[in-house]
C-alpha positions as MATLAB code, in Angstrom:
seq = 'MVPENAREKIGFVIEELKRLYPDAECTLKYDDPLQLLISTRLSAQCTDARVNMVTPALFKKYPDCRAFAEADAEELEDIIRSTGFFRAKARNIIDCCNELLERHGGQVPDTMEELTALSGVGRKTANLVLGDAFGKPSYVVDTHAIRLTNRIGLTDTKDPEKIEKDLRKLVPPEESGGFCHRLVDHGRAVCKAARPDCVNCTLRPYCAEYEKRGEKVVH';
ca = [
      17.099   15.977    5.360;
      17.682   14.374    2.027;
      21.527   14.073    1.481;
      22.806   16.310   -1.212;
      23.508   13.413   -3.900;
      20.566   11.246   -2.913;
      18.646   12.673   -6.142;
      21.453   11.328   -8.419;
      21.382    7.665   -6.989;
      17.831    7.255   -6.363;
      16.911    6.345  -10.236;
      19.481    3.518  -10.085;
      18.429    2.220   -6.871;
      14.839    2.042   -7.965;
      15.610    0.103  -11.084;
      18.047   -2.207   -9.720;
      15.869   -3.258   -6.909;
      13.161   -3.897   -9.596;
      15.584   -6.046  -11.470;
      16.469   -8.019   -8.449;
      12.887   -8.235   -6.919;
      10.321   -7.975   -9.728;
       7.689   -9.710   -7.780;
       8.165   -8.066   -4.511;
       5.037   -7.933   -2.469;
       3.439   -7.755    1.000;
       4.231  -11.178    2.637;
       1.155  -11.046    4.816;
      -1.855  -12.945    3.565;
      -5.063  -11.293    3.612;
      -8.466  -11.008    1.609;
      -9.592   -7.445    2.301;
      -8.431   -4.197    3.665;
      -9.776   -5.212    7.333;
      -7.710   -8.526    7.174;
      -4.679   -6.567    6.200;
      -5.120   -3.958    8.900;
      -5.411   -6.650   11.503;
      -2.522   -8.650   10.253;
      -0.318   -5.697   10.174;
      -1.266   -4.856   13.781;
      -0.288   -8.521   14.714;
       3.028   -8.290   13.035;
       4.491   -5.660   15.343;
       7.394   -7.362   17.029;
       6.545  -10.503   15.158;
       7.320  -12.228   11.919;
       4.830  -12.248    9.074;
       5.278  -16.017    8.755;
       4.153  -16.324   12.453;
       1.199  -14.081   11.674;
       0.166  -15.984    8.615;
       0.036  -19.224   10.802;
      -2.374  -17.491   13.108;
      -4.788  -15.543   10.926;
      -6.605  -18.289    9.099;
      -8.294  -19.640   12.482;
      -8.595  -15.944   13.533;
     -10.505  -14.843   10.423;
     -12.403  -17.836   10.333;
     -13.757  -17.066   13.927;
     -14.036  -13.357   13.284;
     -15.188  -12.854    9.727;
     -15.946   -9.090    9.927;
     -15.693   -5.972   11.732;
     -18.545   -6.545   13.946;
     -17.314   -9.861   15.089;
     -13.913   -8.375   16.142;
     -15.716   -5.492   17.738;
     -17.803   -7.961   19.944;
     -15.022  -10.421   20.521;
     -14.377  -11.794   24.040;
     -10.853  -10.250   24.851;
      -9.724  -13.479   26.482;
     -10.786  -15.788   23.605;
      -9.099  -13.308   21.135;
      -5.881  -13.289   23.092;
      -5.647  -17.046   23.065;
      -5.886  -16.959   19.282;
      -3.055  -14.407   18.827;
      -1.103  -15.398   22.003;
       2.030  -16.515   19.758;
       2.295  -13.214   17.977;
       3.571  -11.612   21.242;
       2.021   -8.793   23.199;
      -1.275  -10.376   22.690;
      -3.001   -8.410   25.551;
      -2.278   -5.188   24.008;
      -2.847   -6.200   20.548;
      -6.292   -7.793   21.423;
      -7.502   -4.651   23.140;
      -6.186   -2.511   20.217;
      -8.082   -4.581   17.664;
     -11.263   -4.744   19.616;
     -11.066   -0.848   19.942;
     -10.156   -0.245   16.401;
     -13.005   -2.292   15.178;
     -15.426   -0.576   17.427;
     -14.137    2.730   15.963;
     -14.579    1.392   12.488;
     -18.229    0.594   13.196;
     -18.901    3.993   14.788;
     -17.238    6.050   12.373;
     -17.001    4.278    9.060;
     -19.871    1.678    9.087;
     -17.382   -0.985    9.518;
     -15.194   -0.212    6.611;
     -11.723    0.429    6.591;
     -11.179    4.108    5.410;
      -8.612    4.837    2.613;
      -6.994    8.020    4.066;
      -3.889    8.586    5.950;
      -5.890   10.897    8.460;
      -8.586    8.456    9.021;
      -6.464    5.467    9.333;
      -3.914    6.942   11.939;
      -7.067    8.150   14.022;
      -7.736    4.542   14.855;
      -6.537    2.743   17.886;
      -3.047    1.380   17.492;
      -2.758    2.482   13.835;
       0.521    4.393   13.122;
       1.920    5.767    9.822;
       3.541    2.434    9.005;
       0.529    0.490    9.183;
      -1.572    3.058    7.403;
       0.921    3.336    4.560;
       0.861   -0.448    4.092;
      -2.855   -0.533    4.037;
      -3.411    2.487    1.595;
      -0.680    0.822   -0.699;
      -1.603   -2.867   -0.744;
      -5.196   -2.729   -0.068;
      -6.279    0.578   -1.986;
      -3.517    0.959   -4.441;
      -2.522    4.314   -3.331;
       0.910    5.759   -3.145;
       2.603    4.505    0.270;
       5.871    4.855    1.875;
       6.264    2.098    4.499;
       9.074    2.815    6.854;
      10.029   -0.244    8.741;
      13.375   -1.469   10.214;
      14.688   -2.589    6.859;
      13.686    0.847    5.160;
      15.446    2.691    8.065;
      18.528    0.690    7.796;
      18.790    0.573    3.972;
      17.956    4.190    3.424;
      20.476    5.277    5.652;
      23.351    2.910    4.523;
      22.634    3.937    0.847;
      22.385    7.634    1.603;
      19.028    8.470    0.689;
      18.465   10.068    4.106;
      20.355   11.099    7.095;
      17.964   10.546   10.091;
      16.637    7.323   11.954;
      13.269    8.953   12.472;
      10.542    6.825   10.720;
       8.380    9.912    9.778;
      11.222   12.235    8.654;
      12.498    9.211    6.408;
       8.980    8.876    4.937;
       9.006   12.638    4.072;
      12.472   12.156    2.364;
      11.274    9.142    0.488;
       8.260   11.233   -0.767;
      10.664   13.742   -2.039;
      12.759   11.063   -3.899;
      10.522    8.152   -4.906;
       7.744    8.823   -7.397;
       4.184    8.076   -6.226;
       3.701    5.096   -8.608;
       6.971    3.600   -7.506;
       6.505    3.969   -3.757;
       4.870    0.784   -2.723;
       6.876   -1.640   -4.598;
      10.040    0.277   -3.829;
       9.487   -0.120   -0.023;
       8.652   -3.909   -0.430;
      11.942   -4.263   -2.359;
      13.805   -2.640    0.443;
      12.431   -5.330    2.792;
      13.546   -8.017    0.306;
      16.950   -6.641    0.121;
      17.373   -6.066    3.776;
      16.433   -9.833    4.308;
      18.565  -11.244    1.437;
      21.552   -8.895    1.072;
      21.758   -5.909    3.419;
      21.351   -7.543    6.725;
      21.498   -5.667    9.955;
      24.358   -7.654   11.513;
      26.419   -8.629    8.566;
      25.785   -6.763    5.168;
      26.902   -8.649    2.181;
      28.306   -5.597    0.561;
      30.673   -7.444   -1.791;
      27.818   -9.117   -3.544;
      25.383   -6.237   -3.492;
      24.806   -4.610   -6.695;
      23.746   -1.378   -5.233;
      27.327   -0.737   -3.783;
      28.299    1.741   -6.790;
      25.815    4.242   -5.169;
      25.950    2.989   -1.582;
      27.219    5.591    0.990;
      28.000    2.854    3.377;
      30.088    1.029    0.923;
      32.034    3.983   -0.070;
      32.707    4.759    3.636;
      33.808    1.231    4.524;
      36.202    0.968    1.514;
      38.647   -1.735    2.468;
      36.909   -2.524    5.516;
      34.114   -4.297    3.637;
      33.567   -7.776    4.992;
      34.565  -10.607    2.330;
];
């Protein structure tokens, strides 16, 4: 549920994040929707930096959907091993690309319903692909978004799907993709999980966590 005063603060939060991170964008490197879809799958429980180290060789060996669909599982596992959970990821990628061939002619679809029907694709991945590959409104709820939206007071739940629904009520569609990328940037730079830098955070005038902490804010 959207907290009572969330609508009063969202305008400031959007504009301040735009000022702080004007060039915020997806940190995964990709050339087309399929590469972004696969990179996002690899990024689960892994850093984008590590994924970006793996994907050049990966996409050279498997240049299209059919190549992934016909991949030898063990060879694919070897290439993506350093991203963690490589067996499950390899299986999901092969299954997903077979489904893309069967249902969509090898093309990545551009609707939430079609994307989330693919093996291993949840709403977070689907939103990222919709926003960054297709330029559609997208509300990506990752660990940073969960943490920051709760601390600021834009939602009162930790459930990603419920947070997405709350953000859809608060953030205009045209601001959605950039807003979510900026939450990630702010979460990495300032509002960190273990030790948020509240004193130097310019969102603090509208932050519920800062107000709650009061004198307990870490200096």
